[in-house]
N, C-alpha and C positions, 0 to 999 in steps of 0.2 A: 405263214400258218395256213393249213388247209381250210378252205371254206367248207363247212359241214354240209352245205346245201348243194354243192357241185363237186362230186367226187368221181362220177362214173363216166367212163369213155363210151362213146357210141359204138355199136357194131358187135358187141359181145353178147352171149347169152347171159341171163340174169345171174346165174351162179358164178360165171366167169367175171362178170362185172364186180361182184362182191369180193372174190378172191383178188382181183386186180387192186382193190382198195386196201388190201392188207399190206400196206407199206409202212415200215417202222418209222416213227417220228423221233423217237428218243431211244438211245441204247447205252448200256454200260456193260462192258465185258470184264470178266474175272477169270484168269487162268489159275486153277487150283492145283497145287502140288502137295499131295497128301501122303503121309506114311502112317501105317497102323501103329498103335490104335488111334483112330480119329473119329470124331462125330460132330456134325454141324446142324444147328437148328435154324432154319430160314423163317423169318417172321412173315406175317401177311404183307404182301406187296400190293398196296391199295391202288387199283387202276392200272396195274402193270401185269405183263405176262413174263413168266420165267421160262427159260429155254436152256436145257442142259445137254451137253454132248460128252459122254464118257470116252476118253481117248486111250486110256490104258488102265489095267487093273479092273476092279469092279466096285460097285456102289450098292449098298443096301438102302433102298429108298422107301420112305414111309409118308403117308398122308393120313393123319388122324388114325382112326381104327379101321379105315376102309381099304387102304392100299399098303401093301408091304411086299416088295419084290426086289430081286437082283437086277441091276442094270449092268450089262456087259459092254465091253469095248465096241464102239460103233453105234451104241444105242442113242437115240435122240428122244428126249422127253420134253413135252410142253406142259406148262402149268398155266392154262389160259387166264384164270382168275386170280393168280397170285396167292393161292391159299397157302397157309403155313405148312411146311414139310420138313422132314429130317433126312439127313444123309449120313451114313456111317460106313466104317470098313467091315462091320459084321453086326448082326442083330444083337442088341443089348449093350453095345458100346455107349459109354456116356457121351452126351452131346453138349456142346457149348453154344451160346447164341452167336450167330454170325457177326452181329454188331460189336461183340467183345473181342474179335480177332483182329490183329494188326494186318494191314495190307501194304503192299509197295506200289504206289501209283507210278505208272509208266507214262501215261498221258491223261488228259482230262476224262477220257472215257474207257481207259484200259488199265487194269491193275492185276497184280499177282498176289495170291494168297498161299502161304506155306503154313502147314499145320499138321500136328500129330507127333508120333514117336519115331522109332527107328526101324519099324517093320516094313512089310510089303508096301510098295508104292502104288498109288492111284493118281491118275491125272484126268482132269476134266475141265471143260470150258463152260462157264455159266454166264448167261446173258440175260439182262433185264431189258425188256422192250416196252414201248408205248405206242398205241395207235390213236391218232387224233381224229380221223374221219368218222362221221356219224354212222355211215353204213358199216364200217369196220367194227365199231363198238356194238352195234346192234347184232352183227353176226357173232361176235365173240360171246355174247350172253347165251347163245345156244350150244356152246361147246361144253364138254364135260370138264371135271376138275383136272383131269390129267389125260394126255394123249401120249402113247408109247409107240415108238417106231424103231424096230431093231434092224437098222439098215445093213449091217454086215452079215446077218444070219438068215435073212429071209430072201426069197426070190424077189428081185427088183431089177430095174434097169441098171446097167453098170454105172451110169452117171451118178446115182445116189451114193453108192459106196465111194466112188471117186471124190465126190464133193465132201463127204464126211472126212475122208482121209486128208483132203486139202485143208479143211478147217483145222484138223489136228496139227498139220505142219505149220500153217500160218499162225496159229495161236502159240505154238511152241517157240517160234522164231519170228517175232513181230518185226517186219521190215517197213521201210517208208511206204506209206499208203496202205499198210496192212489193215488199219481200222476200216477203211472204205471197203476193202475186199471182204472182210469178215461180215460187214453189214449187208452187202449184196448177197453173199452166200447164205446168211441167216434168213434173209427174205425168202430165198428159194427153198431152203430146208423147212421153214415154218409152213409155207404153202403146201409143200409136198406131204408133210406129216398130216396136215388137215385134210388134204385130198384123200389120203389113204384111209383116214377115219371116216370121211364122208362115204367112201365106197364100201366100207365094211360094217359100220355100226347101224343096227336097226333104228336107233333113235334119230339118226340123220335122215330118215325117210318119213318123218312125222312133222306136223306143225309148219312153222315158218320156213324151215329148211326144205321141206317137201314142196311148199308153195313156190319157192325159188326155182325148183326143178321142173315144175309144171309148165308146159309150153305156153298156155294162155295166161294163167294167173301170174306166172313169172314175168311176163311182159308188162302186165298191169303194175306189179310191184316196182319194176324198173322205171316205169314212167313216173310213178309217184316219187321215187327216190331221186330221180334226175331233176324233176321240175315240180317241187312242192308248191311253188308260187302260182301255178296255173289254176284257173277257176274250175276245178274239177267237179264233176257230178257223177252219180252212179252210171249214167248213160255214157258219158265221155270216157270214163275209165273202162267200162265194158267194151267200148269201141276199140281201145288199145289192145284188149284181149281177143278181139274178133269174136265176141260172144254176144248173145242177146242179154238184155239187162237181167232178166229173171234167172237164166242159167248162170250168168256171171256171179250174181249176188249169192246164189246158193253155193256155188263151188268155192268162191272166195271165203265165205264164212266157214265152210267145212274145213278148208285147209289151214287158214290163218287163225281161226278161232274167234274172229270178230268181224264186223261188217267192214266193207271197204271204206265207208266214210269215217267210221271210228278209227280205223287204221290210219287214214289220211290225217285226221286231226292229231292223233298221237305222234305221228311222224313229224308233222309241222311243229308241234310243241317241243319235241326232242331237238329238232334243228334250232328252234328259237332259244332253247336253254344253252346250247353250245355257243350260239352267237352272243348271248348275254354274258357268258363267262369269258369268251375268248376275244371279243372285239369291244370297241367303244361306240358302236353304232347306237343311235337313239332307239327307244322302244318303237317309235313310229316307223323308223327305217327297217327294223327287224320285222315288224308286222307285215310290211310290204314284201320283204324277202320271202316270207313263208305263206303268202297268199291272202293277206287281209288288207283291204283298202281302208278299213276303219280301225284306228288304234283302240277305241273302246271295245269293239267286237273282239279284237285280238286279246285284249286284257281279260275279258270275260271267259273266253275259251281257255286261255292259259291258266286262269285260276281254277276252272272246272277240272282241268287235268292235274295240276300240281298243287292246288290248295293254297296258292299264294300269288300275289300280284307280280308281274314281271320285274318291276323295279326293286321290290323287296327281295325277290329271288336273286337278282344280280348282287345286291348288297350282301346277302347271306353267303353266296359263293365266294365273293372276294374277301370276306372277313375270315375265311377258314385259314 
């Protein structure tokens, strides 16, 4: 399992650091073979990202009352927060819950869904993925409900279209090792779709995402993310950014929306929460991992942030 406090390689810029951490930890692939009329309602995928590639035909895609659009062959759609959504052969077609439809398991992580009538055919590959690293989860909270990438219809490097077509062929004829190939390709496609959004969306140039791009503040964030256990002070973090303490403090707060020390505390407590849930380390050991030499001091800080003691938080998470 990924250690949530040590996920970033040295030598990359902070944004590349973060994209590097977007490695899928859990995947489930479904190849959908659909004939009109058909409609599917996808429930909330708690803690998961949905990833859809339309390979033939077209899909009418809806998210609540905010998104309604056609997805054409070669389109790649990310649903970063796993919000409920609907897919149909045409607007108004009745939908049925995904969980009520029979599937044919091919392997533990790959299945085939056949649904609909006798009309026009649509084929798509749907993937559900999970990211375990803390930096990846932090990054994903800043993404929108949906990201659309029309890989076959927009100007792009030829490799993107080629990769989408390869996914189409691999999903249609799963061969030995095909799951591994699909997983690696999905890694690449997800990162490319996110990069395209980062380059074009105005909201990607605000807040924490803008801070990651900032040469000085980005370095400070990367230092905190890599080494939360260090005895950081405002002065030592400012040194990482090669700025004076006063200039650093003002710029950090302006970009991130909170002071550097508040961000550090919140990051440490987020890392601690992951360790409480995912490991059997004692509270004292976790305290040391996230920069506290005193277990009582760690407990007080944790309770200030989360409103509950670390031990009780662990019990509550494991009882779910």
